[in-house]
N, C-alpha and C positions, 0 to 999 in steps of 0.2 A: 629370557625374562618372561613375563606373563603374570596374570593375576589369578588368585585362587578361585576355584569354582565353589562358590558359597552354597550352591544348591545340591552339590553332590553329597552322598551319604558318607559319613566319616568311616575310614577303615583303620583308625588309630588303635593301637594296643598299648597297654601299660608297659612301662619300662622301668628298670631299676634306677634309683637315684644315685648320682655320683657325688661323693664328697672329696674326690681326689683332684688335685690341681694338675695332674699329668697332662702332657701334651699329646699323648697317644692313648687311644681308647677303642674298644669294640662295643661300647654302649649302644644299645638299640636307639635308632632315630625314628621317631614317629612321623609318618607322612600323612598330610591331609591336603589333597590337591597338590599344588606345587610348593606348599609350605612344609617345613621340616621342623620338628620340635625335639628338644632335648630336655632331660629332667635332671635337676641337681638340687642340693640343699647346702646350706651354710651352717656354721657353728653358732649362729645367733638364735638358735632355737625355733626358727620359723617353719621347719619342715620342708619337704620336697616341693618344688614348683616347676611348672612347665614354662619354657620360653622358646620362641622361634630361634632357630640356629644362627640367624644372621646377627643376633645380639651378642654383646660382649660376654665372655664366659663368666660364670658365677665364681666369685672368690670365696672358697669354702671357709677360709680363715681371714678375717679382715686385717690387712696390713696396718690399718690405722688404730687397731685395738677395739675394745668395747667399753669406752669411757662415757658413753651417752646414756645416763640413767634417766629416771622419770623427772627429776628436778631439771636436768639439762634440756630435756624435751620441752618442758614448759618455757624455760628462759631463752632457748634458741628462737622460739616463736615470738616471745615477748620482746626480746631485744631487737628483732627486725621490725615488728609492728610499731613498738614505741621507740622510734628512732628520732626522726625529724618531722614526720608527718603531722602528728598531733600538736607540735609546737610551731609549725610553720604554715601548714595548708588551711587551717580553719578560716583565716582571713580571706584567702583566695576563694574558698568554697562559698562563703557568705557573699563576697562581691559578685560572683558569677550567678548564684541562685537568686540574688536580689532581696531575699527575705530570711529572717531568722527561722521562721517555721519550716520553710522548704530546706534550709540548710540542715536543720535537725533531722528532717525526714531522710535526707541523703545519707547522714551518718547511720541511720537505722538500715537503710538499703545496703550500706557497706557491710553491716553485721550479717544481713541475710546472705549477701554474696560470699562472705567469708565462711559461713556455715555450709553453704552449698558447695563451695570450692573445696573445703576441708573434707566433706563427704566423698567428693569425686576422687581426691587424692588418696583417701583411705581405702576406697574400693580398688583402685589401681594397685596400691601397695599389697592388698590382700592376694592379688594374682601374682605379684612379683616381690615377695617379702625378703628376698636375700640379695637385693642390689640397691646400692645408693644411687643418687643422681636424679630422682624424681622425674621431671618432664623428659629428660633424655631417654630414660628407660621406657616411659609410657608411650612416647611417640614412636620409638624404635619398634616396640612390640605391636602397637596398633596398626602400623603401616610398614610391614616388612618388605613390601614390594611397591615400586621398583627397589631392588636391593640397594641399600645404603643411601637412598634418596633423603629420607628424613634425618638420619645421622649426619650426613654431610651438610645438608641445608641448615640444620640446627647448630652444627658446629661452626659454620661460617657466621651465622647470626650471633652466636654466643661470643665468638672472638671479637667481632666488630663492635658489638654493643655491650661488652663485659665491663661496665663502668659503674662506679658508685660516687660519681662526682657531685651529684646534687646533695648527698648527705654530708660530704666533706665541706661543701660550700656553706651549708647551713651551720655546721660546727664553727667554721671560721667567722660567720656573721655574729654568732653568740659570743665568741671569744673577744671580738672587737667591741661588742656591746658591753662586755664585762670590763674592758679596759677604758670605756667611755671615750672612744676615739672613732672617727669616721675614716675607714681605710680607703686608700686608692684601689683601683682595680687589681693591680699587681700585688699589693699587700694582702688583699682578700684572697687571691689565688695562692700566694706564697704560703700563708698559714694553712690553707686547705691541703696543699701538697705535703707540708710537714706533718700534719695530723694523720693523713692517710698513710704516709710512709711509716710512722710509728706503729700504726695498727697492723700493717703488713709484717713488720719485724716481730711483733708480738705473736702472731699466729704461726709464723715460720719457726720460731724458736722452740715451742713446745706445744704439743697437741692437747694433752690433759690440762695443763695450766691455763691455756687459752679458753678452754671450755669452762673451767672454774671461774675465770674472770668474767665470762658472760653471765654466769649465775649471780655473782656478787653485784655486777652492774644492773642486772635485771631486777634485783631486790630494790636497789636505789631508784630505778625507774618507777616501779609500782608505788613506792612510798611517795615519790614526787607527785604522781597523778592523784594519789589519795589526798595529799595535802592540798592540791589545787581544788579537788572536788569538795573537800570540807570547807575550804575558804569560800567556795561558791555558795554553800548553804549559809555560812555566816553573813555573806553579803546580802543574800535574799532575805535574811532575817532582819535586815536593816541595822546591823551592828558595825558597819564600816562608815565612818563619818565622811570619808573622801567621796563616797558614792551616795548622793542624796536620794536617788530614785532608781534602785536596782531592778525594778520591774518594767522600766520604760521600753526596753526592746521586746518585751513579751506581749505588750498591748498591740493589737492589730499585727500580730506576728507574721502574717502573710502579705503585708503591705509591701509593694515593690517587687513582687515575684516576677522574674523574667519569663518571657515567652520565647526567647531566642534559643534555638536548638544547639547552636555552637557553644553558648555560655553554659548550658546544662551539661553538654558533653565534657567541657573542661572541668566543671565541678565534679563530675563522676570520675574522671581520670584522677583527680586529686584524692578523692575518697578511696579509690582502689589502691592508690599509692600508699595511703595511710594504713590500710589493712593488709597490704601485700605480704607481710611476713607470716601469715597463718599457716603456710605450708613449708616453712623453712626446715623444720625437723625431718620432713620426708626426704631431704637430701642426704641424710646420714643413716638410712634405714639399716644398712648392713653393720653398723656400729652399735645397734640397739639390741639388747637381749629381749626376746619375745616381743618383736616390734609391733605387731597388730594390737594386742590389748594395751600395751604401753602408750602407743600413739592415740588410740581411741579415747582412753581416759584422760591423759594429761594434755594432749593436744587440744581436746575440747575445753578443758579448764582454761588454757591460755587464751583461747578465742573469747570465751565468755567473760573472763575477768577484764581483758583489754577493752572489749566492746562497751561494757558497763562504764568503765572509767572514761572512755572516749566521750560518751554522751554526757556524763556528769561534768567533764572538763569544759565541753562546749557550752553547757548551761552556765557554768561559772564565768567563762569568757563573756558571754552575752549579758550577764548580770552586771559585769564590772565596766565594760568599755562601750561607749556609744557606737551604734551600728555603723555610722559613716566612717568613724575613725578606725574601727576594727576591720572593715572591708578593705582598707588601704594598707593594712599592716604587712601583707605579703609574707616574706620568709621569717619574720620575727614576731609572729602573733603572740606567743607566750610572753615575750619581753614587754610588749605593750600592756598585757594584762597585769604583769608584775608591777609595772610603773603606775598603772591606774590605782592599784590596791595599796601598794606599800610606798609609792613615791620613788624618787630617784635616790635611793640610799642603799645601805648595806643589805637590807632584806632582798631587794631586787637583785643585787649582785650575787647573793648566795643562791637564789633560785636560778639565775642565769647560769651559774656554775653547775648546778644539778642538771640543767638542760644540756649543757656542754658534755657532761659525763654520759648522759643518755645518748647523745649523738655519737660519741666514741664507741659505746657499747653496740650501737647499731652497725657501725663499721666492722667491728669484730664478728658479729653474728652473720652479716651478709658475706663477709669473706669466707667464713667457715662453710656456710651452705653452698655458695657459688663455687668454691674450690672443688667440692665433691662432684658437682654437676660437670665442671670442665674436665675433671679427672675421668669421669665416666665417658665423656666424649672421646678422650684420649684412648680409653680402653676399647672403644669400638674400632680403633685402628684407622680412623678417617683423618687424623691430624698427622703431619710429618713429625719425625723424631718421637716415635711412640713412647719410648722409655722415659723421655724427659717429662711427659705429662703424667705417667703412671707411677714412677718411682717415688718412694717416701724417704729416701736417703738424703742427708745423714741424720736428720732430727726426728724421723718418724712422722713427717708432715709432707703434704703435697706441694713442694716448692714451685714446680713448674706452673700450675694453675695460679698460685699466689702472685708470682712474678708477672704473669699475663694480666691479672687484675690490676696490678700496680701500674703497668705501662699504659694500658688503655684508659684507666681513670685519670692519670696525669694528663694525657692528651685531651680528654674531655673537660678537664678543669681549665686548661690553658686556652683551648680553641674557641669556645663560644664567647660572645661579648658578655662581660660580667653582669650587666643589668638584666639580661634575658637568660642567663645561664641556668638558673634554677628551674624556671617553668619549662624551658625548652627541653632540657635533658630528662626531666620527669616525664614529659609527654612523649619524647622520642621513643623510648624503649617500650612504652605502654602500647603503642600501635601494633608493631609486629608481635608483641606478647599476645595481644587480642587475637591475632590471626592464628597463632599456634595454639592458643587456648580453645578456639573454635574447633580446630583439628583434634585436639585432645578430647574434647567432649564427645565429638562424633566417634572418635576412636574407642571410647569406653563401650559404646554400644557394639562396636565391631568385636572387641575383646570378649564381651559377654557372649556373643553369638558363637565365636570360635571355641570358647571354653565349654559351652554347652555341646557343641559338635564333638568335642573330644571325650564326652561323657565323664567329665571331671565332677567331683563333688562341689557343692556350693562354696563360694568364697567365704572367708571368715567375716567379712562385712560387705554389705551391698547398699549402695546409696539409693535413697528414694528417687523415683523417676522425676518427681517434681523438682528435686534439687538439681538433677542433671539438666533438665529443661531450662530452669531459671539461670543456671550457670552459663549455658549456651546462649540464651537470649541476651544476657547482659554483655557478653563478649561481642555478639553481633552488633549490639547498640554502640559499643565503644569504637568499633571500626567503621560504623556507618555515619554517625552524627558529626564527627569532626569536619566533614566537608560542607556543612551548613555555614554560610558566611555570617560573621558577627555583625552586630549593629554598628553602623558607621563605615562599612566597607571592608575590603580584604586586608587592610593594614591596621584595623582597629581591634585586633585580637589581644591576647595576653602577652604577645611579644612585639617587638618593633618591626619585624619583617612580616612576610605573607603569613596569614593566620593558619594555613594548613601545611606549613612547611614540614612539621614533624610527621604528619600523616604521609606526605609525599616521600619524604626520606625513608620512612618505615617501609612503604611499599617498594621503594628502590632497593632496600636491603633484601627483601624477600625475593625480588627478581634476580638480584645478584647471587643469592643462594642457589637458585635454579640454574643460572648460567654456569656458576662454579661447578655444580654437580655434573652437568653435561660435559663440560670441558675435561674435568678431572677423571670422570668415570668412563667416558666414551671417546672423546676426540683425541686426547693424548695417547691412550692405549691403542687406538686404531693406527695412528701414525707410528707408534712405537713397536707395533707387532706383538702385543702381549694382552693378557686379560688379568684383572685383579682377582685374587682369591684370598680369603681370610686364613690366617694361621694362628694357632694358639701359642703364646709365648710366656714362659715363666720369667718374670723380671727379677724377682728377689726371692730369697729363701723363706721369708716370713709371710708369704701368702699373696703377693702381688702377681696377678695373672691378667693377660690382656690379649686382644686380637691385634694382629698387625696385617695390613693388606699387602701382599707380596705380588710382584710382577712375574707372571708365569708366561713364558713364550708360547705362542699359539701352537707350536708343534708339540708342546709338552702338557697342554691343558687336559687332554684325555687321560694321560697317565696320572697327573695330579689329582683329578677328580676320582680316579679309581683308588688311589692310595690314601685319600683323606675323606673324612666324613663332612657333612654340610657345615659343621661347626668349626672346621679347620683343624681338627685333631687327626694326627696320623693314625690310621687304623692299626690296632695293636699287632695284627698278624703280619703286616708289612714291616712294622718296627722290629718285630722278632726276626723276620727274614733278613733284614738288613744287618741286625746284630750278629746273626749266625754267619752270614756271608763275611762280615768283618773279622770274626773270630777265625773262620776257616782260612782267610787270606793271611792272617798273622801266623797261624800254625804252619802254613806252607812256607812262609818266609823264614821261620825258625828252622825248618827242616833243611832248607837250602843253605 
């Protein structure tokens, strides 16, 4: 093991790019200190790209096809951003910030964070434009040493916290509101489980049609927010008799602003949750033709449109609902708005149905994006049963990752107490996310430095340094402030148990990641008398390629390293020697 000598002059030389999925190769490997780089390109039109050899091999032809066009790029982001956040979290954000003015400022901060984060993701993609999986790839390439540490740690974290239970619970809340019934805890959970199961079946059944479905639902979502925004202008114009004073919440708009750091942190966590889908399309990069210009144009459009509608919708909410009432609305904020404007009638039911459709679209979009992330983890070879995670048989979809998402989500729907389920599960994943995002921001500087050392041309896109610094500072803020106690003591937070439970559990998950890495990478191999080495495996004929980590006995490690390059490909000369030896053996047998 060992770390690269960043101060040493690079001795790297250009190498020919590979578009072959062969598991044997004599391609030149570029060395820079103890780092080894390979160069390859895919059929998505992205051109050749360098990556550290520890990374999963590039799939020159995407086994999932190239069905992600510019419209789908927009609506993959839109569907994850406009899921349940804008319909559920505004009440919580108002309650925690204490004032309408600060709540609106927080939504603007969310926009700035989304823009900064989008720029960070786009620059990373400019370096690695032929691999899907976003964060999986970025962390793997930014921190290739110790070998497999970030892949294994991120894999453990992703498996343990691979859930979408909060979105399913919100969908269930709106369905029960549509039925005008108050559900029991298990009725609420039962509907959430049923809805998520239907979403999983949809994405497993057909890749292209599930992408089309997200596009259609995305249009419905945009129209819904446009309707709410226009309604807000009508209310502010004094044309809704049910609301005699629509400007009441905007007078002294900063009155009641909280000074408590814990409340401000919870509010920011909810804003981040509402904007979190801005990077969803980066999970399917290898399924996009000419990914960099496509993402740059259309990803930016999705962020801008959603941010403007978010702010207009919040203004509409504040114009229609008294501050005290709205702050208590929790997970059904939009339903409270509909009731205040239209009353308890058919109009409210219709709009609740639109929110329900929106929540379902969010489930689809998150499943599609997260499945690629989990599949890329599987392609790194750090999960058992490699082919299960990588294969796209029989429907041309990644069934293994979808089934994992289903199992973990069902567990997280059932396990937490129903009253605290939404806030706890929203916060739980945000904390370790913040830790990994800090690492990712620092990692971008490292990737820039190494890219320059290799004397490579400038990337197709480079984020402004101010964007990277802002992205990093916000992530540090989200992992530092949750430890500040809320007003009223340690049990007076947004859940009925200890206020910092989600942060403590998040840190526990990170610690378990490190423990799992040490045991799996060093302890077990030491007692087993072997070392782990990557090997390239062709899973299917239509392009699926992966690493698998194989156990090499200590006595054979030197021979293995001599016959395989750093990427795990059998050096072609050895493959040819083996083939010749096999032919010779057969000829001798025939003679005898």
